[in-house]
C-alpha positions in Angstrom: 9.6 32.7 -17.6 7.7 29.4 -17.8 6.5 28.4 -21.2 3.6 25.9 -21.6 2.9 24.2 -24.9 -0.6 22.8 -25.2 -1.7 25.4 -22.7 -5.3 25.4 -24.0 -5.8 21.7 -23.5 -7.2 20.0 -20.4 -3.9 19.4 -18.6 -2.5 22.7 -19.9 -5.4 24.7 -18.6 -4.9 23.3 -15.1 -1.2 23.6 -15.2 -1.3 27.3 -16.2 -3.7 28.0 -13.4 -1.5 26.2 -10.8 1.6 28.1 -12.0 -0.2 31.4 -11.9 -1.4 30.6 -8.4 2.2 30.2 -7.3 3.1 33.6 -8.7 5.2 32.2 -11.6 5.2 34.2 -14.9 3.6 32.1 -17.7 3.8 32.3 -21.4 1.2 30.1 -23.0 1.9 28.7 -26.5 -1.4 28.7 -28.3 -2.2 27.4 -31.8 -5.8 28.2 -32.4 -8.1 27.9 -29.4 -7.8 30.3 -26.4 -11.0 29.5 -24.6 -9.4 27.8 -21.6 -7.1 30.8 -21.0 -9.6 33.6 -20.9 -9.1 36.3 -18.2 -5.8 34.7 -16.9 -2.9 37.0 -16.2 -0.5 35.4 -18.6 1.4 36.1 -21.8 0.1 34.4 -24.9 2.4 33.4 -27.8 0.8 32.3 -31.0 2.7 29.4 -32.4 2.8 25.8 -33.6 5.1 23.0 -32.4 5.3 21.9 -36.0 7.0 25.3 -36.8 10.4 25.5 -35.3 10.6 29.2 -36.0 7.6 30.0 -33.9 9.0 27.9 -31.0 12.3 29.8 -31.1 10.3 33.0 -30.6 8.1 31.6 -27.9 11.0 30.0 -25.9 13.1 33.2 -25.9 14.2 33.9 -22.3 12.4 30.8 -21.0 13.8 29.2 -17.9 11.4 26.1 -18.0 9.3 24.6 -20.8 6.4 22.3 -20.0 5.6 20.4 -23.2 2.0 19.2 -23.2 1.0 19.9 -26.8 0.1 16.7 -28.6 -2.5 15.1 -30.9 -4.6 12.5 -29.1 -6.3 9.8 -31.2 -8.2 6.6 -30.5 -8.2 5.7 -34.2 -6.1 2.9 -35.7 -5.6 4.9 -38.9 -4.0 8.2 -37.8 -0.2 7.6 -37.9 0.7 10.4 -40.3 -1.1 13.1 -38.3 0.2 11.8 -35.0 3.8 11.6 -36.3 3.7 15.2 -37.6 2.6 16.6 -34.2 3.8 14.1 -31.5 7.1 13.1 -33.1 8.2 16.0 -35.3 6.7 18.5 -33.0 8.4 17.1 -29.9 11.7 17.1 -31.9 11.2 20.8 -32.6 10.5 21.5 -28.9 13.7 19.7 -27.9 15.7 21.6 -30.6 14.2 25.0 -29.6 15.0 24.3 -25.9 18.6 23.5 -26.8 19.0 26.6 -29.0 17.3 29.0 -26.5 19.2 27.7 -23.5 16.1 26.6 -21.6 17.2 25.3 -18.2 14.7 22.4 -17.9 12.1 20.7 -20.1 9.2 18.8 -18.6 7.8 16.5 -21.2 4.3 15.0 -20.8 4.3 11.5 -22.2 1.6 8.9 -21.5 1.1 5.5 -19.8 0.2 4.3 -23.2 3.9 4.2 -24.1 4.4 1.2 -21.8 3.5 -2.4 -22.5 1.0 -3.9 -20.1 -1.3 -6.9 -19.7 -4.0 -8.2 -17.5 -1.9 -10.9 -15.8 -1.4 -8.9 -12.6 2.1 -7.7 -13.3 2.3 -4.0 -12.2 3.4 -1.4 -14.7 6.1 0.8 -13.4 8.9 3.0 -14.8 11.0 -0.1 -15.7 8.2 -1.6 -17.9 9.4 -1.8 -21.6 8.2 0.7 -24.1 5.7 -0.3 -26.8 7.4 -1.6 -29.9 4.9 -3.8 -31.8 2.8 -2.3 -34.6 -0.2 -4.1 -33.0 -0.4 -1.2 -30.6 -2.4 1.9 -31.6 -0.6 4.7 -33.5 -1.0 7.1 -30.6 0.9 4.8 -28.3 3.7 4.4 -30.8 3.9 8.1 -31.5 4.4 8.9 -27.9 7.1 6.3 -27.6 9.0 8.0 -30.5 8.4 11.4 -28.9 10.0 10.1 -25.6 13.0 9.0 -27.7 13.3 12.5 -29.1 13.5 13.8 -25.6 16.2 11.2 -24.7 18.2 12.3 -27.7 18.0 15.9 -26.4 19.3 14.8 -23.0 22.2 13.1 -24.8 23.0 16.5 -26.3 23.0 18.2 -22.9 19.3 19.1 -22.4 18.1 18.9 -18.8 14.7 17.1 -19.3 12.4 14.9 -17.4 9.4 12.8 -18.4 5.9 12.6 -16.9 3.6 9.7 -17.7 0.0 10.2 -16.5 -2.8 7.7 -16.8 -6.3 8.7 -17.9 -6.7 12.3 -16.9 -10.0 13.5 -15.4 -10.9 16.8 -13.7 -12.2 20.3 -14.1 -11.3 22.9 -16.7 -12.1 20.4 -19.4 -13.2 22.9 -22.0 -13.3 21.0 -25.3 -14.0 18.4 -23.7 -11.5 15.5 -23.6 -12.5 12.0 -24.8 -13.4 10.8 -21.3 -14.9 14.2 -20.5 -17.3 13.7 -23.4 -18.1 10.2 -22.2 -18.7 11.4 -18.7 -21.1 14.1 -20.0 -23.0 11.5 -21.9 -23.3 9.4 -18.7 -24.4 12.5 -16.7 -27.0 13.5 -19.3 -28.4 10.0 -19.8 -27.1 9.9 -23.4 -24.7 7.0 -23.2 -26.7 4.0 -24.5 -24.4 1.2 -23.2 -21.2 0.4 -21.4 -18.5 -2.2 -22.2 -16.7 -4.4 -19.7 -13.2 -3.2 -18.8 -11.8 -0.1 -17.2 -8.8 2.1 -16.7 -6.6 3.9 -14.2 -8.1 7.4 -13.7 -6.1 10.2 -12.2 -7.1 13.8 -11.2 -5.6 16.4 -13.5 -4.8 18.6 -10.5 -2.7 15.7 -9.0 -0.8 15.3 -12.3 -0.1 19.0 -12.4 1.2 19.0 -8.8 3.3 16.0 -9.5 4.8 17.6 -12.6 5.6 20.9 -10.8 7.3 19.0 -8.0 9.3 17.0 -10.5 10.4 20.2 -12.2 11.7 21.4 -8.9 13.6 18.3 -7.6 13.9 15.5 -10.2 17.3 14.6 -11.6 17.9 15.0 -15.3 16.5 12.1 -17.3 14.1 11.0 -14.5 10.7 9.5 -15.5 7.6 9.3 -13.3 4.3 7.5 -13.7 1.5 9.7 -12.2 -1.4 7.2 -11.8 -4.5 7.2 -9.7 -7.1 4.5 -9.2 -8.4 1.7 -11.4 -12.1 1.5 -11.9 -14.3 -0.2 -14.4 -16.6 1.8 -16.6 -19.5 0.3 -14.7 -18.1 1.6 -11.4 -17.6 5.1 -12.9 -21.2 5.0 -14.3 -22.7 4.0 -10.9 -20.8 6.7 -9.1 -22.0 9.2 -11.7 -25.6 8.0 -11.2 -25.4 8.7 -7.4 -24.0 12.2 -8.0 -26.4 13.2 -10.8 -29.5 11.1 -10.1 -29.4 10.1 -13.8 -29.7 6.3 -14.2 -26.6 4.6 -15.5 -26.7 2.6 -18.7 -28.3 -0.8 -18.1 -26.5 -2.6 -20.9 -22.9 -3.8 -20.4 -21.5 -5.5 -23.5 -18.7 -8.1 -23.0 -15.3 -7.0 -24.5 -15.4 -9.6 -27.2 -18.7 -8.4 -28.6 -17.6 -4.7 -28.3 -14.5 -5.5 -30.3 -16.5 -7.2 -33.1 -18.9 -4.2 -33.2 -16.4 -1.4 -32.8 -15.7 -0.8 -36.6 -19.4 -0.5 -37.3 -20.0 1.8 -34.3 -17.1 4.0 -35.3 -18.3 4.2 -38.9 -21.8 5.1 -37.8 -20.6 7.8 -35.4 -18.5 9.4 -38.1 -21.4 9.4 -40.6 -23.4 11.2 -37.8 -20.5 13.6 -37.4 -19.9 12.5 -33.8 -16.6 11.8 -32.2 -16.4 8.0 -31.7 -16.0 6.8 -28.1 -15.8 3.0 -28.6 -13.1 2.3 -31.2 -10.7 -0.6 -31.6 -8.0 1.5 -30.0 -10.0 2.7 -27.0 -11.2 -0.8 -26.3 -7.6 -2.0 -26.4 -6.8 0.5 -23.7 -9.7 -0.6 -21.6 -8.3 -4.2 -21.6 -4.9 -3.4 -20.1 -2.9 -1.5 -17.6 -4.9 -2.6 -14.6 -2.2 -2.3 -12.0 -0.1 0.8 -12.4 2.4 1.8 -9.7 3.1 5.4 -8.7 5.4 4.2 -6.0 8.4 6.0 -7.4 6.5 9.3 -7.6 5.2 8.8 -4.1 8.6 8.2 -2.7 10.5 10.9 -4.6 7.9 13.5 -5.2 5.5 13.0 -2.2 2.8 12.2 -4.8 -0.5 11.1 -3.4 -3.5 11.0 -5.8 -6.9 11.9 -4.2 -9.9 9.5 -4.1 -11.6 9.2 -7.5 -15.0 10.0 -6.0 -13.7 13.5 -5.1 -12.4 13.9 -8.6 -15.7 12.9 -10.2 -17.7 15.2 -8.0 -15.4 18.2 -8.7 -15.5 17.4 -12.5 -19.2 17.2 -12.6 -19.5 20.4 -10.6 -17.3 22.1 -13.1 -19.4 20.8 -16.0 -22.5 22.0 -14.3 -21.1 25.5 -13.8 -20.1 25.5 -17.4 -23.7 24.8 -18.4 -23.0 21.4 -19.9 -25.3 19.3 -17.7 -29.0 19.0 -18.4 -30.0 18.3 -14.8 -28.8 19.7 -11.5 -26.4 17.6 -9.4 -27.7 15.7 -6.4 -24.9 17.0 -4.3 -26.7 17.0 -0.9 -27.6 13.3 -1.4 -24.1 12.5 -2.5 -22.4 14.2 0.5 -24.6 12.2 2.9 -24.1 8.9 1.2 
């Protein structure tokens, strides 16, 4: 039995489908939302990673656990909530794996655990972990979560760590932070862009890399699963070609966006909208420009697909889900 925590999230929904496609029995740990798992031939366990007792029940007879459940935040003021889920929750997952005799734990971490800059030095598995409190709470919480896994390994747990970059792709039900930004681009509702960008990776490539790592990686191994760096402007222009909806014309320099971020965030919250441009998200867009997946390519035969393919498939999925206000210009896109 394969147990997946965070099964109803973006990466979880894709992982569960890939495991089912391989004929593997899946037990999905679900806290509240089951939308992403409807009509799948899987077992569902109701639980919460903050509740060790529910994990002990969910992990019974489990051979492998994929731990994806986490709280994601682009706020600078969210440490207590992140600590409860990402740190204490991961500690509970490790403890439950040890008690239940789980053969292998695959822990999903994040590229945000690693320091990085814009000087051209590539980020790889040897890059130091974030230590300074100047980094956003989410980054620091995932670092401590990794250490919980390392402590489990020291106690005899067979565990490996996966560190994806910014995940993009289909089956983005909630949607994710970037999925929401992409929808705003595609529907002509994103008023402006900021300078900067990130390394974007297809969720399906991340899932394949993680499953391959589960099969062959040695205990304690860590793999960066990255994709391709593109600026927000490049993403917006690609989206314009696919949708026919004009990309935002305004691109604010990073310094100006940083000055305005607190006011934009406050306005979005007053309007009951999830903020997209926050101090933390802008910090992410300034770093991690060169991220190496050489280790994963060499050891896991990991090869991320072109970003354009990912973007088309993601927008197709959003269109089929009824989230786009205009039909895609796919014929034009395929000829271009």
